[in-house]
C-alpha positions in Angstrom: 59.5 71.0 19.0 59.2 72.6 22.7 59.1 76.5 22.3 56.2 77.1 24.3 57.3 75.1 27.1 57.6 76.4 30.3 60.7 76.9 32.5 61.6 76.6 35.7 63.6 79.0 37.3 66.5 76.4 38.1 67.8 73.2 36.5 70.7 70.8 37.2 71.8 70.3 33.8 71.8 73.0 30.5 73.2 71.3 27.1 73.7 73.5 24.8 73.3 72.8 21.0 71.2 69.7 19.6 74.1 68.2 17.4 75.5 65.0 17.3 77.8 65.9 20.2 74.5 67.1 22.9 72.7 64.1 21.6 75.7 61.1 22.1 76.6 63.1 25.5 72.8 62.8 26.6 72.2 58.7 25.2 75.5 58.1 27.1 74.4 59.7 30.6 70.8 58.0 30.0 72.5 54.8 29.6 74.4 55.0 33.2 70.8 57.3 35.1 67.9 57.3 33.1 66.1 59.5 35.9 68.7 62.3 34.7 66.4 62.7 32.0 64.3 64.8 34.2 67.5 66.8 35.4 68.5 68.2 32.0 67.7 70.5 29.0 68.6 70.9 26.0 68.9 74.4 24.3 68.8 75.1 20.4 67.6 77.8 18.1 65.9 75.2 15.6 63.7 73.3 19.0 64.6 69.8 17.6 67.6 67.4 17.1 70.0 67.7 14.5 69.0 70.2 12.9 71.7 72.3 11.2 73.6 68.6 10.3 70.5 67.5 8.8 70.6 70.6 6.4 74.1 70.6 5.6 73.9 67.0 4.3 71.2 67.8 2.8 72.4 70.9 0.7 75.7 69.3 -0.1 73.9 66.6 -1.4 76.3 63.8 0.6 75.5 60.6 0.3 77.7 58.9 3.1 79.4 59.5 6.4 83.3 59.4 5.9 83.3 57.6 9.4 82.5 54.0 10.1 79.1 52.3 11.3 81.0 52.0 15.0 80.8 55.7 15.2 77.1 57.2 16.2 75.6 58.6 19.1 74.1 55.2 20.5 75.9 53.7 23.8 76.5 50.3 21.7 78.9 50.4 19.0 77.6 47.8 16.9 73.9 49.2 17.7 73.7 50.9 13.9 75.0 47.6 12.4 72.1 46.1 14.0 69.6 48.8 12.8 70.9 48.0 9.3 70.3 44.7 9.3 67.5 44.9 6.8 68.8 48.1 5.2 72.7 46.1 4.2 73.2 48.2 1.0 73.0 51.6 2.7 76.6 50.5 4.1 79.2 51.8 1.6 82.6 50.6 1.1 85.0 50.6 2.6 84.7 49.7 6.3 80.7 49.8 6.5 80.1 54.0 5.7 76.6 54.6 6.6 74.4 56.5 3.9 72.9 60.1 5.0 69.3 58.4 5.2 70.3 55.3 6.9 72.1 57.4 9.4 69.9 59.9 10.0 67.0 57.3 10.5 69.2 55.5 13.1 69.9 58.6 15.1 65.4 59.4 15.5 65.7 55.6 16.8 68.0 56.7 19.6 66.5 60.3 19.9 62.8 57.6 20.1 63.9 55.0 22.5 65.2 57.6 25.1 62.6 59.6 25.3 63.8 62.6 24.0 61.6 63.9 21.2 60.3 66.7 23.1 63.3 67.6 24.9 65.0 70.2 23.2 63.5 74.1 23.7 63.7 76.4 21.2 65.9 78.6 22.3 69.5 80.5 21.5 71.0 80.7 24.5 73.0 83.8 23.7 75.2 84.6 27.3 76.4 82.7 30.1 76.7 84.3 33.2 78.5 82.9 36.3 76.8 83.2 39.6 79.9 83.8 41.5 78.6 84.9 44.5 76.6 81.8 45.1 78.3 79.1 47.3 77.9 76.6 44.4 79.0 77.4 40.9 75.9 78.0 39.0 75.3 79.9 35.8 72.5 82.0 34.4 71.5 81.2 31.0 70.2 84.5 28.9 67.7 83.0 25.6 67.3 85.3 23.1 63.3 85.5 23.8 64.1 87.2 26.9 63.5 84.5 29.3 66.7 83.3 31.5 66.9 80.0 33.8 69.9 78.9 36.0 71.9 76.0 35.8 73.7 74.4 38.4 76.1 73.1 35.4 76.7 73.3 31.7 77.7 71.6 28.5 79.1 73.7 25.8 78.0 71.6 22.4 77.8 74.2 19.8 80.6 73.5 17.5 82.2 77.5 18.5 83.5 77.5 15.0 83.9 80.4 13.1 83.6 81.0 9.2 87.3 81.5 7.6 87.4 84.0 4.8 90.6 84.6 2.7 92.2 87.9 3.1 91.6 88.8 -0.3 87.4 88.9 0.2 87.7 91.8 2.6 88.8 94.2 -0.4 86.3 92.9 -2.8 83.7 95.5 -1.6 80.0 95.0 -2.3 78.9 95.6 -5.7 78.2 91.8 -6.8 75.0 89.6 -6.1 75.6 88.2 -2.8 75.1 84.4 -4.3 78.1 84.7 -6.5 80.7 85.0 -3.8 79.9 82.9 -0.6 81.3 80.2 1.8 80.1 76.5 1.5 77.8 77.0 5.0 75.7 79.6 2.9 75.3 77.3 -0.3 72.4 75.0 -1.1 72.9 72.9 -4.3 69.4 71.9 -4.3 68.6 75.5 -5.2 71.4 76.0 -7.4 70.6 76.7 -11.5 74.1 76.5 -12.8 74.0 75.3 -16.2 76.8 76.5 -18.6 78.5 78.6 -15.5 82.1 78.7 -14.5 82.4 78.2 -11.1 85.9 78.5 -9.1 85.8 76.5 -5.4 88.6 77.3 -3.0 89.7 74.3 -1.2 90.8 70.8 -0.7 88.3 69.4 1.7 86.2 66.9 1.2 83.3 70.1 1.0 84.8 71.1 -1.7 84.5 67.8 -4.1 81.1 67.6 -2.6 80.2 71.1 -3.8 82.3 70.3 -7.2 80.6 67.4 -7.6 76.9 68.8 -7.5 78.0 71.9 -9.6 78.9 69.5 -12.3 76.0 67.6 -12.3 73.9 70.7 -12.6 75.6 71.6 -15.7 78.3 73.8 -14.3 82.5 73.8 -15.0 84.6 73.5 -12.2 88.2 75.4 -11.3 89.1 74.0 -8.0 91.7 75.5 -6.5 94.1 74.3 -3.5 96.4 76.0 -2.1 98.7 72.9 -1.3 98.6 69.1 -3.5 95.4 67.7 -3.2 95.6 65.1 -0.4 93.9 61.8 0.0 93.1 60.0 2.9 90.3 57.7 4.0 89.5 59.6 7.3 90.5 63.0 8.4 92.3 61.5 11.0 94.3 58.4 11.3 92.1 55.5 12.9 95.3 55.3 15.9 94.1 58.7 17.2 91.1 56.5 18.2 92.7 54.7 20.9 96.2 54.4 22.8 98.6 53.8 19.5 99.0 57.6 19.2 96.9 59.0 22.1 98.9 57.7 25.0 101.5 60.0 24.0 99.5 62.8 23.3 98.1 62.4 26.9 101.1 62.5 28.4 102.1 65.3 26.8 102.6 68.2 29.0 103.2 70.6 26.7 99.6 72.7 25.6 101.6 73.9 22.6 103.0 70.6 21.6 99.9 68.9 21.7 98.3 71.8 19.5 100.8 71.2 17.1 100.5 67.3 17.3 96.2 67.7 16.1 97.8 70.2 13.4 100.0 67.5 11.9 97.3 64.8 12.2 94.5 66.8 10.9 97.0 68.2 8.3 94.1 70.2 6.8 91.5 68.9 4.4 92.3 65.8 2.4 89.6 63.9 -0.2 88.4 60.4 0.2 89.8 57.9 -2.4 86.2 57.4 -3.9 86.0 61.8 -3.9 89.4 61.3 -5.9 88.4 58.8 -8.3 85.1 60.9 -9.0 87.0 64.1 -9.5 89.8 62.4 -11.5 86.6 61.4 -14.4 85.4 64.8 -14.6 88.9 66.0 -15.1 89.5 63.7 -18.2 86.0 65.0 -19.2 87.2 68.3 -19.3 84.1 69.3 -16.6 86.8 69.9 -13.8 90.3 71.8 -13.8 92.3 71.6 -10.8 95.2 73.6 -9.5 97.4 72.8 -7.4 99.3 75.1 -4.6 97.0 78.1 -5.8 95.7 81.1 -4.2 93.3 83.8 -5.0 95.0 87.1 -4.2 92.5 89.7 -5.5 89.1 89.2 -7.3 86.9 91.7 -9.4 83.6 91.6 -10.5 83.2 93.2 -13.9 80.8 93.0 -16.2 78.7 90.8 -14.2 81.4 87.9 -14.1 84.5 87.7 -11.8 87.8 88.4 -12.6 90.2 86.5 -10.5 94.1 87.1 -9.8 96.1 84.1 -8.8 99.5 84.1 -7.1 100.9 82.4 -9.7 100.6 84.9 -12.1 97.4 83.6 -13.7 94.1 85.4 -14.2 90.8 83.5 -14.8 86.9 84.7 -15.3 84.1 82.7 -13.4 80.7 83.3 -12.9 80.5 82.2 -9.5 83.6 81.8 -6.3 82.3 79.4 -4.0 84.5 79.1 -0.3 85.2 75.9 0.9 87.4 77.2 3.6 86.6 75.5 6.6 85.9 77.2 10.3 88.6 78.5 12.8 88.2 77.7 16.7 89.2 80.1 18.7 87.3 80.0 22.5 89.0 83.7 23.5 86.4 85.0 21.0 83.2 82.9 21.5 80.4 84.9 22.7 79.1 82.0 25.0 82.8 81.8 26.7 83.2 85.7 27.4 81.6 86.0 30.6 83.2 82.6 31.9 86.9 83.9 30.5 86.3 87.1 33.3 85.1 85.0 36.2 87.4 82.4 35.4 90.2 83.0 33.4 92.2 80.6 31.9 95.1 79.4 29.3 93.8 79.4 25.7 96.2 78.1 23.3 96.0 79.1 19.4 92.2 79.3 20.2 92.0 76.2 22.1 91.1 75.9 26.2 93.1 74.2 28.7 90.6 72.1 30.3 90.9 69.3 32.8 90.2 66.0 32.4 86.4 65.9 32.7 86.6 68.5 30.4 85.4 71.0 32.4 86.5 74.5 32.7 88.6 74.9 35.6 87.2 76.1 38.6 83.3 75.8 37.8 81.3 73.3 36.5 81.3 74.4 32.5 82.2 71.4 30.4 83.3 71.9 26.5 82.9 69.5 23.8 83.8 69.3 20.0 87.0 71.1 19.0 87.1 73.1 21.5 88.0 70.3 23.2 90.9 69.2 21.3 93.7 69.8 23.6 92.6 66.5 25.8 90.6 64.5 23.1 92.9 64.7 20.6 92.4 65.3 16.9 89.2 63.7 16.4 87.3 65.8 19.3 85.5 67.5 16.3 84.3 64.2 15.0 81.5 61.9 16.1 83.9 59.2 17.5 85.0 62.5 19.6 81.9 62.7 20.7 81.9 59.5 22.0 85.4 60.1 23.7 84.0 63.3 25.3 81.1 61.6 26.7 83.6 58.8 28.0 84.8 61.8 30.3 81.8 64.4 31.2 79.3 61.6 32.0 80.9 60.4 34.9 81.8 64.1 36.2 77.6 64.7 35.9 76.7 61.4 37.3 78.4 62.1 40.5 76.2 62.3 43.6 78.4 64.7 45.1 77.3 67.1 42.5 73.9 66.4 41.8 71.2 69.2 42.8 
């Protein structure tokens, strides 16, 4: 952790966020230019790599990743398999899905090999101010501790998603204990005591599945409400989206709206893996789980220390807790860190996603975007680990051009 590290007045590259995408970018960059370790600074409120990722996987007790062992931050796609040679039991079928601890240990190995343990500055970037009066594109980063620093180039790798809450939540009021109605991002199964409780979980994605399994393991009866039929898929987007099979036509599509539609069709909302569906079916047979397809809550009331839930099909239910596994929404127009960028460099935004150039650069300046916000260029897997590699392949050449160096 580098909270006390003194900042220079100006740096070459600022990477905002210290998650999987950021680590992937830095690892790929240093493979090309080792000396650039001295030129880049990573900013994250935790002061450490992958803190949020580790917390989320631990909080939901996720045993292994959904993506195969070739997807990870190291530039060598086979490096994780080599790392796991002495731990083969931590690669799960099918396609060698890495166990959570194995993946975490491997990422730490990448961090140590690249000498990145002290690279993260413990600070939240609260504002990116373009310095348009200078002859070269520069940005002033305002930090939450009152400090500021000027960066020649900035990579935004924060995820950028805002929690999506169903509309009915707005009319519930606030006279209930907050832990009785919360979004999946606020839930930590490790601290939940649910024996004898009935939990309603809203959502049909893999996170909802992990919440259901965790709640049942703690003695709860779970009611899973899905707005359509549960989808069973190995991956959240077809493997063809990782290469030219699908990306060739996607990249050739000049209409940004159509590209956005292709992303929606490819991801098609949340889905469960076959392994998760097998678990859920077992719990259904044991009467510990009820699944309602094509069912949405329209109203909920907190009465006598319990929820009264009303659905659009006319059913009413009582439960002790409601957990919302309703995902996040990407919207560049409402992303605080892009507010000043949009003012200085107006840009087209299509259903929340910005139009970037081929290097994932915001037109007119040296700000690069990773993650889901880069979807119009990277495709449906932009927010995934594989998308981090695909984004790095685009951004790194722009960062290593001598004409762009300080």
